[in-house]
DRENDO-1510 file (C-alpha; in Angstrom, 1 decimal, always signed):
<recs>
REC; n; res; u; v; w
REC; 1; MET; -38.5; -34.0; -38.1 .
REC; 2; SER; -42.1; -35.1; -37.9 .
REC; 3; SER; -44.1; -38.3; -38.0 .
REC; 4; GLN; -45.2; -37.3; -41.5 .
REC; 5; SER; -41.7; -37.6; -42.9 .
REC; 6; GLY; -41.3; -40.9; -41.1 .
REC; 7; GLU; -44.5; -42.1; -42.6 .
REC; 8; GLN; -43.3; -41.1; -46.1 .
REC; 9; LYS; -40.1; -43.1; -45.5 .
REC; 10; MET; -42.0; -46.2; -44.4 .
REC; 11; GLN; -44.3; -45.9; -47.4 .
REC; 12; TRP; -41.4; -45.5; -49.9 .
REC; 13; ALA; -39.7; -48.5; -48.4 .
REC; 14; ILE; -42.7; -50.8; -48.5 .
REC; 15; ARG; -43.3; -50.0; -52.1 .
REC; 16; HIS; -39.9; -51.7; -52.8 .
REC; 17; MET; -40.5; -54.6; -50.4 .
REC; 18; PRO; -42.8; -56.9; -52.4 .
REC; 19; ILE; -41.9; -60.1; -50.5 .
REC; 20; LEU; -42.6; -58.6; -47.1 .
REC; 21; SER; -45.8; -57.0; -48.5 .
REC; 22; THR; -47.1; -60.4; -49.6 .
REC; 23; ILE; -46.2; -61.9; -46.2 .
REC; 24; ALA; -48.0; -59.1; -44.5 .
REC; 25; ASP; -51.2; -59.7; -46.4 .
REC; 26; ARG; -51.2; -63.3; -45.5 .
REC; 27; PHE; -50.4; -62.6; -41.9 .
REC; 28; GLU; -53.3; -60.2; -41.7 .
REC; 29; LYS; -55.7; -63.0; -42.8 .
REC; 30; GLU; -54.2; -65.8; -40.7 .
REC; 31; ARG; -53.0; -63.8; -37.7 .
REC; 32; PRO; -50.3; -66.3; -36.7 .
REC; 33; PHE; -49.1; -64.1; -33.7 .
REC; 34; ALA; -52.6; -63.4; -32.2 .
REC; 35; GLY; -52.3; -63.0; -28.5 .
REC; 36; LEU; -48.5; -63.0; -28.5 .
REC; 37; ASN; -46.1; -60.2; -27.3 .
REC; 38; VAL; -43.3; -59.6; -29.8 .
REC; 39; VAL; -40.2; -57.6; -28.7 .
REC; 40; ILE; -37.8; -56.3; -31.3 .
REC; 41; ALA; -34.4; -54.8; -31.0 .
REC; 42; LEU; -33.1; -53.7; -34.4 .
REC; 43; HIS; -31.8; -50.5; -36.1 .
REC; 44; LEU; -35.0; -48.4; -36.1 .
REC; 45; GLU; -35.3; -47.0; -39.6 .
REC; 46; ALA; -38.0; -47.3; -42.3 .
REC; 47; LYS; -37.3; -50.9; -43.4 .
REC; 48; THR; -37.3; -52.1; -39.8 .
REC; 49; ALA; -40.4; -50.2; -39.0 .
REC; 50; ASN; -42.2; -52.1; -41.8 .
REC; 51; LEU; -41.1; -55.4; -40.3 .
REC; 52; ALA; -42.5; -54.3; -36.9 .
REC; 53; TYR; -45.8; -53.3; -38.6 .
REC; 54; VAL; -46.0; -56.6; -40.4 .
REC; 55; MET; -45.8; -58.4; -37.0 .
REC; 56; LEU; -48.5; -56.1; -35.8 .
REC; 57; ARG; -50.7; -57.0; -38.7 .
REC; 58; GLY; -50.1; -60.6; -37.9 .
REC; 59; GLY; -51.9; -60.2; -34.6 .
REC; 60; ALA; -49.0; -59.5; -32.2 .
REC; 61; HIS; -48.6; -56.8; -29.6 .
REC; 62; VAL; -45.3; -55.3; -30.7 .
REC; 63; ALA; -42.7; -53.3; -28.7 .
REC; 64; ILE; -39.5; -52.1; -30.3 .
REC; 65; THR; -36.2; -50.6; -29.2 .
REC; 66; ALA; -33.0; -49.7; -30.9 .
REC; 67; SER; -30.1; -52.2; -31.1 .
REC; 68; ASN; -27.7; -49.2; -31.5 .
REC; 69; PRO; -27.8; -45.8; -29.7 .
REC; 70; ILE; -27.2; -43.7; -32.8 .
REC; 71; THR; -29.0; -45.5; -35.6 .
REC; 72; THR; -32.7; -44.6; -34.8 .
REC; 73; GLN; -34.4; -42.3; -37.2 .
REC; 74; ASP; -36.7; -40.3; -34.8 .
REC; 75; ASP; -39.3; -39.4; -37.4 .
REC; 76; VAL; -39.7; -43.1; -38.3 .
REC; 77; ALA; -40.0; -44.0; -34.6 .
REC; 78; GLU; -42.7; -41.5; -34.2 .
REC; 79; ALA; -44.6; -42.7; -37.3 .
REC; 80; LEU; -44.3; -46.3; -36.2 .
REC; 81; ALA; -45.7; -45.4; -32.7 .
REC; 82; GLU; -48.7; -43.7; -34.4 .
REC; 83; ARG; -49.4; -47.0; -36.2 .
REC; 84; GLY; -49.8; -48.8; -32.9 .
REC; 85; VAL; -46.3; -50.2; -32.2 .
REC; 86; VAL; -44.9; -49.4; -28.7 .
REC; 87; VAL; -41.6; -47.6; -29.3 .
REC; 88; PHE; -38.8; -47.0; -26.8 .
REC; 89; ALA; -36.0; -45.5; -28.9 .
REC; 90; LYS; -34.4; -42.2; -29.9 .
REC; 91; ARG; -31.3; -41.2; -31.8 .
REC; 92; GLY; -28.3; -40.5; -29.5 .
REC; 93; GLU; -29.4; -42.5; -26.5 .
REC; 94; THR; -27.1; -42.4; -23.5 .
REC; 95; PRO; -25.8; -45.8; -22.2 .
REC; 96; ALA; -28.3; -45.4; -19.3 .
REC; 97; GLU; -31.2; -44.7; -21.6 .
REC; 98; TYR; -30.2; -47.6; -23.9 .
REC; 99; ARG; -30.4; -50.0; -20.9 .
REC; 100; ASP; -33.6; -48.4; -19.6 .
REC; 101; TYR; -35.3; -48.8; -23.0 .
REC; 102; PHE; -34.4; -52.5; -23.1 .
REC; 103; SER; -36.0; -52.9; -19.6 .
REC; 104; LYS; -39.1; -51.1; -20.8 .
REC; 105; VAL; -39.6; -53.3; -23.9 .
REC; 106; LEU; -39.0; -56.4; -21.9 .
REC; 107; ALA; -41.6; -55.2; -19.3 .
REC; 108; THR; -44.2; -56.1; -22.0 .
REC; 109; LYS; -43.5; -59.7; -21.2 .
REC; 110; PRO; -42.4; -61.0; -24.6 .
REC; 111; ASN; -43.3; -64.4; -26.1 .
REC; 112; LEU; -41.1; -63.9; -29.1 .
REC; 113; LEU; -37.8; -61.9; -29.6 .
REC; 114; ILE; -36.4; -60.5; -32.8 .
REC; 115; ASP; -32.8; -59.6; -31.9 .
REC; 116; ASP; -29.9; -57.8; -33.5 .
REC; 117; GLY; -26.6; -58.4; -31.8 .
REC; 118; GLY; -27.8; -60.7; -29.0 .
REC; 119; ASP; -28.6; -58.0; -26.4 .
REC; 120; LEU; -32.3; -59.1; -26.0 .
REC; 121; VAL; -31.4; -62.7; -25.6 .
REC; 122; ASN; -28.6; -62.0; -23.1 .
REC; 123; SER; -30.8; -59.5; -21.2 .
REC; 124; VAL; -33.6; -62.0; -20.5 .
REC; 125; HIS; -31.1; -64.7; -19.5 .
REC; 126; PHE; -29.0; -62.7; -17.1 .
REC; 127; GLU; -31.1; -59.7; -16.1 .
REC; 128; HIS; -34.7; -60.8; -16.4 .
REC; 129; PRO; -34.7; -64.6; -16.0 .
REC; 130; GLU; -38.3; -64.4; -14.7 .
REC; 131; LEU; -39.4; -63.8; -18.3 .
REC; 132; LEU; -37.8; -67.1; -19.6 .
REC; 133; PRO; -40.8; -69.4; -19.1 .
REC; 134; ASP; -43.0; -67.4; -21.4 .
REC; 135; ILE; -40.6; -67.0; -24.3 .
REC; 136; LEU; -41.2; -69.4; -27.2 .
REC; 137; GLY; -38.0; -68.4; -29.1 .
REC; 138; ALA; -36.0; -65.7; -30.8 .
REC; 139; CYS; -34.7; -64.8; -34.2 .
REC; 140; GLU; -31.2; -63.4; -34.5 .
REC; 141; GLU; -30.2; -60.9; -37.2 .
REC; 142; THR; -26.4; -60.7; -37.1 .
REC; 143; THR; -23.1; -62.6; -37.0 .
REC; 144; THR; -22.3; -61.0; -33.6 .
REC; 145; GLY; -25.6; -62.1; -32.1 .
REC; 146; VAL; -25.2; -65.6; -33.5 .
REC; 147; ILE; -21.8; -65.9; -31.9 .
REC; 148; ARG; -23.2; -64.8; -28.5 .
REC; 149; ASP; -26.2; -67.1; -28.7 .
REC; 150; ARG; -24.0; -70.0; -29.8 .
REC; 151; ALA; -21.8; -69.4; -26.8 .
REC; 152; LEU; -24.9; -69.5; -24.5 .
REC; 153; ALA; -26.0; -72.8; -26.1 .
REC; 154; ARG; -22.5; -74.3; -25.8 .
REC; 155; ARG; -22.6; -73.6; -22.1 .
REC; 156; GLY; -26.0; -75.2; -21.8 .
REC; 157; LYS; -27.6; -71.9; -20.7 .
REC; 158; LEU; -29.8; -71.2; -23.7 .
REC; 159; SER; -33.4; -71.5; -22.4 .
REC; 160; PHE; -35.3; -71.4; -25.7 .
REC; 161; PRO; -34.7; -72.0; -29.4 .
REC; 162; VAL; -33.0; -69.3; -31.5 .
REC; 163; ILE; -33.2; -69.3; -35.2 .
REC; 164; GLY; -29.9; -67.8; -36.5 .
REC; 165; VAL; -31.4; -65.8; -39.4 .
REC; 166; ASN; -27.9; -64.5; -40.1 .
REC; 167; GLU; -27.0; -68.1; -41.0 .
REC; 168; GLY; -29.7; -68.4; -43.7 .
REC; 169; GLN; -28.3; -68.5; -47.2 .
REC; 170; CYS; -30.4; -65.5; -48.3 .
REC; 171; LYS; -29.0; -63.5; -45.4 .
REC; 172; HIS; -25.3; -64.0; -45.5 .
REC; 173; LEU; -25.0; -64.4; -49.2 .
REC; 174; PHE; -27.0; -61.3; -50.1 .
REC; 175; ASP; -27.5; -59.1; -47.0 .
REC; 176; ASN; -24.0; -59.3; -45.6 .
REC; 177; ARG; -22.3; -59.1; -48.9 .
REC; 178; PHE; -24.4; -56.9; -51.2 .
REC; 179; GLY; -26.2; -55.1; -48.4 .
REC; 180; THR; -23.2; -54.1; -46.3 .
REC; 181; GLY; -21.0; -53.8; -49.3 .
REC; 182; GLN; -23.2; -51.0; -50.7 .
REC; 183; SER; -24.4; -49.4; -47.5 .
REC; 184; ALA; -21.0; -49.1; -45.8 .
REC; 185; TRP; -19.7; -47.1; -48.8 .
REC; 186; ASP; -22.9; -45.1; -48.9 .
REC; 187; GLY; -22.2; -44.0; -45.3 .
REC; 188; ILE; -18.5; -43.2; -46.1 .
REC; 189; LEU; -19.4; -41.2; -49.2 .
REC; 190; ARG; -22.3; -39.3; -47.7 .
REC; 191; THR; -20.2; -38.4; -44.6 .
REC; 192; THR; -16.9; -37.5; -46.2 .
REC; 193; ASN; -17.8; -36.4; -49.7 .
REC; 194; MET; -14.4; -37.7; -50.7 .
REC; 195; ASN; -13.2; -39.3; -53.9 .
REC; 196; ILE; -12.5; -43.0; -53.6 .
REC; 197; ALA; -10.8; -43.8; -56.9 .
REC; 198; GLY; -7.0; -44.2; -56.5 .
REC; 199; LYS; -7.1; -44.3; -52.7 .
REC; 200; VAL; -5.9; -47.3; -50.6 .
REC; 201; ALA; -8.8; -48.9; -48.8 .
REC; 202; VAL; -8.0; -51.3; -46.1 .
REC; 203; VAL; -10.7; -53.9; -45.3 .
REC; 204; ALA; -10.2; -55.8; -42.1 .
REC; 205; GLY; -11.8; -59.3; -42.4 .
REC; 206; TYR; -12.8; -61.2; -45.5 .
REC; 207; GLY; -16.0; -62.8; -44.3 .
REC; 208; TRP; -19.2; -62.1; -46.2 .
REC; 209; VAL; -19.3; -58.5; -45.0 .
REC; 210; GLY; -15.6; -57.9; -45.9 .
REC; 211; LYS; -16.1; -59.5; -49.3 .
REC; 212; GLY; -18.9; -57.1; -50.1 .
REC; 213; VAL; -17.0; -54.0; -48.8 .
REC; 214; ALA; -13.9; -55.0; -50.8 .
REC; 215; MET; -15.9; -55.7; -53.9 .
REC; 216; ARG; -17.6; -52.3; -53.8 .
REC; 217; ALA; -14.3; -50.6; -53.0 .
REC; 218; ARG; -12.7; -52.0; -56.1 .
REC; 219; GLY; -15.8; -50.9; -58.1 .
REC; 220; LEU; -15.2; -47.4; -56.9 .
REC; 221; GLY; -11.6; -47.5; -58.1 .
REC; 222; ALA; -9.8; -48.0; -54.8 .
REC; 223; GLN; -6.7; -50.0; -54.4 .
REC; 224; VAL; -7.9; -52.6; -51.9 .
REC; 225; VAL; -5.9; -54.2; -49.1 .
REC; 226; VAL; -7.4; -57.1; -47.0 .
REC; 227; THR; -6.2; -58.1; -43.6 .
REC; 228; GLU; -7.1; -61.5; -42.2 .
REC; 229; ILE; -6.4; -64.0; -39.4 .
REC; 230; ASP; -7.9; -67.0; -41.3 .
REC; 231; PRO; -5.4; -68.4; -43.8 .
REC; 232; VAL; -8.2; -69.9; -46.0 .
REC; 233; LYS; -9.9; -66.5; -46.2 .
REC; 234; ALA; -6.6; -64.8; -46.9 .
REC; 235; VAL; -6.0; -67.1; -49.8 .
REC; 236; GLU; -9.5; -66.4; -51.1 .
REC; 237; ALA; -8.9; -62.6; -50.9 .
REC; 238; HIS; -5.5; -63.1; -52.7 .
REC; 239; MET; -7.2; -65.2; -55.4 .
REC; 240; ASP; -9.9; -62.6; -55.8 .
REC; 241; GLY; -7.2; -60.1; -56.7 .
REC; 242; PHE; -6.7; -58.1; -53.5 .
REC; 243; GLN; -3.5; -57.3; -51.7 .
REC; 244; VAL; -3.2; -59.3; -48.4 .
REC; 245; MET; -1.0; -58.2; -45.5 .
REC; 246; PRO; -1.1; -57.8; -41.7 .
REC; 247; MET; -2.8; -54.7; -40.3 .
REC; 248; ILE; +0.6; -53.5; -39.0 .
REC; 249; GLU; +1.8; -53.2; -42.6 .
REC; 250; ALA; -1.5; -52.0; -44.0 .
REC; 251; ALA; -1.6; -49.2; -41.4 .
REC; 252; ARG; +1.4; -47.5; -43.1 .
REC; 253; ILE; -0.3; -47.3; -46.5 .
REC; 254; GLY; -4.0; -47.1; -45.9 .
REC; 255; GLU; -6.1; -44.0; -46.5 .
REC; 256; ILE; -9.5; -45.4; -45.6 .
REC; 257; PHE; -9.9; -48.3; -43.1 .
REC; 258; ILE; -13.1; -50.3; -42.7 .
REC; 259; THR; -13.3; -53.0; -40.0 .
REC; 260; CYS; -15.6; -56.0; -40.8 .
REC; 261; THR; -14.6; -58.7; -38.2 .
REC; 262; GLY; -17.0; -58.6; -35.3 .
REC; 263; ASP; -14.1; -58.7; -32.9 .
REC; 264; THR; -12.5; -56.2; -30.6 .
REC; 265; LYS; -9.5; -53.9; -31.0 .
REC; 266; VAL; -8.8; -54.7; -34.6 .
REC; 267; ILE; -7.2; -51.2; -35.1 .
REC; 268; THR; -5.3; -50.0; -32.0 .
REC; 269; ARG; -2.6; -47.6; -30.8 .
REC; 270; GLU; +0.1; -49.5; -32.5 .
REC; 271; HIS; -1.7; -49.0; -35.8 .
REC; 272; PHE; -2.6; -45.4; -35.2 .
REC; 273; ALA; +1.1; -44.6; -34.6 .
REC; 274; LEU; +1.9; -45.7; -38.1 .
REC; 275; MET; -1.0; -44.1; -40.0 .
REC; 276; ARG; -0.5; -41.3; -42.5 .
REC; 277; ASP; -2.0; -37.9; -41.8 .
REC; 278; GLY; -5.7; -37.7; -42.8 .
REC; 279; ALA; -6.5; -41.4; -42.5 .
REC; 280; VAL; -10.2; -42.2; -42.2 .
REC; 281; LEU; -11.4; -44.9; -39.9 .
REC; 282; CYS; -14.8; -46.6; -39.8 .
REC; 283; ASN; -16.5; -49.8; -38.7 .
REC; 284; ALA; -19.0; -52.1; -40.4 .
REC; 285; GLY; -19.3; -54.6; -37.5 .
REC; 286; HIS; -22.1; -54.6; -35.0 .
REC; 287; PHE; -20.4; -53.2; -31.9 .
REC; 288; ASP; -18.2; -50.1; -31.6 .
REC; 289; VAL; -15.2; -52.0; -30.4 .
REC; 290; GLU; -13.3; -52.8; -33.6 .
REC; 291; VAL; -11.5; -49.4; -33.8 .
REC; 292; ASP; -10.2; -48.5; -30.4 .
REC; 293; VAL; -11.9; -45.1; -30.3 .
REC; 294; GLN; -11.7; -45.0; -26.5 .
REC; 295; TYR; -7.9; -44.9; -26.7 .
REC; 296; LEU; -8.1; -42.0; -29.1 .
REC; 297; GLN; -10.6; -40.1; -26.9 .
REC; 298; ASN; -8.4; -40.6; -23.9 .
REC; 299; ARG; -5.2; -39.5; -25.7 .
REC; 300; ASP; -6.8; -36.5; -27.3 .
REC; 301; PRO; -9.4; -34.9; -25.0 .
REC; 302; GLY; -9.6; -32.0; -27.4 .
REC; 303; HIS; -11.0; -34.0; -30.3 .
REC; 304; HIS; -13.9; -32.4; -32.1 .
REC; 305; GLU; -16.4; -32.8; -34.8 .
REC; 306; VAL; -15.1; -31.3; -38.1 .
REC; 307; ARG; -18.1; -32.3; -40.2 .
REC; 308; HIS; -21.3; -34.1; -39.2 .
REC; 309; ASN; -20.4; -37.6; -38.1 .
REC; 310; ILE; -16.6; -37.0; -38.5 .
REC; 311; GLU; -14.5; -36.7; -35.3 .
REC; 312; GLU; -10.9; -35.4; -35.8 .
REC; 313; TYR; -8.2; -36.8; -33.4 .
REC; 314; THR; -4.7; -35.4; -33.2 .
REC; 315; TYR; -2.1; -38.1; -32.9 .
REC; 316; ASP; +1.6; -37.1; -32.9 .
REC; 317; GLY; +0.9; -34.2; -35.1 .
REC; 318; LYS; -1.3; -36.2; -37.5 .
REC; 319; ARG; -5.0; -36.0; -38.0 .
REC; 320; LEU; -7.1; -39.2; -37.8 .
REC; 321; TYR; -10.7; -39.1; -38.7 .
REC; 322; VAL; -13.3; -41.5; -37.2 .
REC; 323; LEU; -16.7; -41.8; -38.8 .
REC; 324; GLY; -19.9; -42.3; -36.8 .
REC; 325; GLU; -18.2; -42.7; -33.4 .
REC; 326; GLY; -16.8; -46.0; -34.7 .
REC; 327; ARG; -20.3; -47.5; -34.8 .
REC; 328; LEU; -21.9; -49.2; -37.7 .
REC; 329; VAL; -21.0; -46.7; -40.5 .
REC; 330; ASN; -23.8; -47.8; -42.8 .
REC; 331; LEU; -26.5; -46.9; -40.2 .
REC; 332; ALA; -24.7; -44.2; -38.2 .
REC; 333; CYS; -23.9; -42.3; -41.3 .
REC; 334; ALA; -26.6; -43.4; -43.8 .
REC; 335; ASP; -29.8; -45.4; -44.1 .
REC; 336; GLY; -28.5; -48.9; -43.8 .
REC; 337; HIS; -28.9; -51.6; -46.4 .
REC; 338; PRO; -30.7; -51.1; -49.7 .
REC; 339; ILE; -34.5; -51.6; -49.4 .
REC; 340; GLU; -34.6; -54.6; -51.7 .
REC; 341; ILE; -31.9; -56.4; -49.7 .
REC; 342; MET; -33.8; -55.9; -46.4 .
REC; 343; ASP; -37.0; -57.1; -48.1 .
REC; 344; LEU; -35.3; -60.5; -48.4 .
REC; 345; THR; -33.8; -60.4; -45.0 .
REC; 346; PHE; -36.9; -59.3; -43.2 .
REC; 347; ALA; -38.9; -61.9; -45.0 .
REC; 348; LEU; -36.6; -64.5; -43.4 .
REC; 349; GLN; -37.2; -62.8; -40.0 .
REC; 350; ALA; -41.0; -62.8; -40.4 .
REC; 351; LEU; -41.2; -66.4; -41.7 .
REC; 352; SER; -38.7; -67.6; -39.0 .
REC; 353; ALA; -40.8; -66.1; -36.3 .
REC; 354; GLU; -43.9; -67.8; -37.7 .
REC; 355; TYR; -41.9; -71.1; -37.8 .
REC; 356; LEU; -41.1; -70.7; -34.1 .
REC; 357; VAL; -44.7; -70.3; -33.2 .
REC; 358; LYS; -45.9; -73.3; -35.3 .
REC; 359; HIS; -43.2; -75.7; -34.2 .
REC; 360; GLN; -42.7; -74.5; -30.6 .
REC; 361; ALA; -43.4; -77.8; -29.0 .
REC; 362; SER; -40.8; -79.8; -31.0 .
REC; 363; LEU; -37.9; -77.3; -31.3 .
REC; 364; PRO; -34.7; -77.9; -29.2 .
REC; 365; LYS; -33.3; -75.2; -26.9 .
REC; 366; GLU; -30.4; -74.4; -29.2 .
REC; 367; LEU; -29.3; -72.3; -32.1 .
REC; 368; ILE; -31.2; -73.5; -35.2 .
REC; 369; THR; -30.4; -72.9; -38.8 .
REC; 370; VAL; -33.0; -71.2; -40.9 .
REC; 371; PRO; -35.1; -74.1; -42.4 .
REC; 372; GLU; -34.3; -74.7; -46.0 .
REC; 373; ALA; -37.9; -74.3; -47.0 .
REC; 374; ILE; -37.9; -70.7; -45.7 .
REC; 375; ASP; -34.8; -69.9; -47.6 .
REC; 376; GLU; -36.3; -71.3; -50.8 .
REC; 377; MET; -39.6; -69.6; -50.2 .
REC; 378; ALA; -37.9; -66.2; -49.8 .
REC; 379; SER; -35.6; -66.6; -52.8 .
REC; 380; ARG; -38.4; -67.8; -55.1 .
REC; 381; ALA; -40.5; -64.8; -54.0 .
REC; 382; PHE; -37.5; -62.6; -54.7 .
REC; 383; LEU; -37.2; -64.0; -58.2 .
REC; 384; ALA; -40.9; -63.7; -58.9 .
REC; 385; SER; -41.0; -60.1; -57.7 .
REC; 386; ARG; -38.4; -59.3; -60.5 .
REC; 387; GLY; -40.1; -61.4; -63.2 .
REC; 388; LEU; -37.3; -64.0; -63.2 .
REC; 389; ALA; -37.9; -67.7; -63.8 .
REC; 390; ILE; -35.5; -70.7; -63.4 .
REC; 391; ASP; -35.5; -74.2; -64.6 .
REC; 392; THR; -36.8; -77.2; -62.7 .
REC; 393; LEU; -35.5; -80.8; -62.7 .
REC; 394; THR; -37.3; -83.3; -64.9 .
REC; 395; GLU; -38.4; -86.6; -63.3 .
REC; 396; GLU; -35.6; -88.3; -65.2 .
REC; 397; GLN; -33.0; -85.8; -63.8 .
REC; 398; LYS; -34.3; -86.4; -60.3 .
REC; 399; ALA; -34.1; -90.1; -60.7 .
REC; 400; TYR; -30.5; -89.8; -62.0 .
REC; 401; LEU; -29.4; -87.7; -59.0 .
REC; 402; ASP; -31.1; -90.0; -56.6 .
REC; 403; SER; -29.3; -93.0; -58.1 .
REC; 404; TYR; -26.0; -92.2; -56.5 .
</recs>
């Protein structure tokens, strides 16, 4: 691969990112990040590269690393570096290289963090506390990262404000549901080349990600089973027309398993023992802990790759197939979320970063919800980019609503 192919990917993406393009043009004029060091840890592919470049156009010095060892696209990383962003990332990083790259981006002495999964925020708090006085705040992309940042805040250890971009309405309603719903199946389809119609797909977790994955599975013709620990979400899945059962029962009938919980050891040895020959396992959560791949590796040291991104494990005479090492299937095995979805999400990231700079003096050191005005700005821009218009309240209607 070459930087030329990476540049082509970036240009193709930005052509379909009208919201981020508009923000970039304004940032270039106003330079809200002039003199600031921005450090980013995201999945380094074309859409992310365009966000990094937008921050650069806004006046920032930008350094970026990968939030996952196998989701970097090397040609995109090279193209982004040629545009002036400092890049420490490559596909297939070892654990040692992953940690080393984090140390290197943090050595640029960040003032703003754009994080995916909470590793940047946790690194500066526990490994590089000397950096804390200069950090104005952070923006967090994922459910996992929000959980980790909230835990820091709950213990009184969060040293700067963090905007939970994942909690923004435009993020969890659209990115988590429609983005992951489509891109997870994109990864599965590209990697396996299997038919989905008629198969039993087991979706673990019925949050916004699980809802999207289940919805797309049904659209592909699968028989969908949902597993849950939350009784309210289980009722919702049932009312949406899906089968609901414990994983121990689903393990017996499932043919494709997709974890969407953000928790650890959702599918373990007790489930592997019950699975049918040829079961496919993959993960749509942030970390590679939802499917207990480590146990499979230890049990079958002779496991091997039978097709790119598919590892075959032998278990009591059965074959079990793990996609993308149990890491994020939509990025380990495909290109991640659709461009238009990430246009909306990265607009929230860019605008939230700008909000942190503008309001740094008044923001509390806690997890902050995306300001309603930013959600509205991004959603209106999304509608406008597609030539869509909506109604507005009349003065009489506003007065009526205010009268209660």
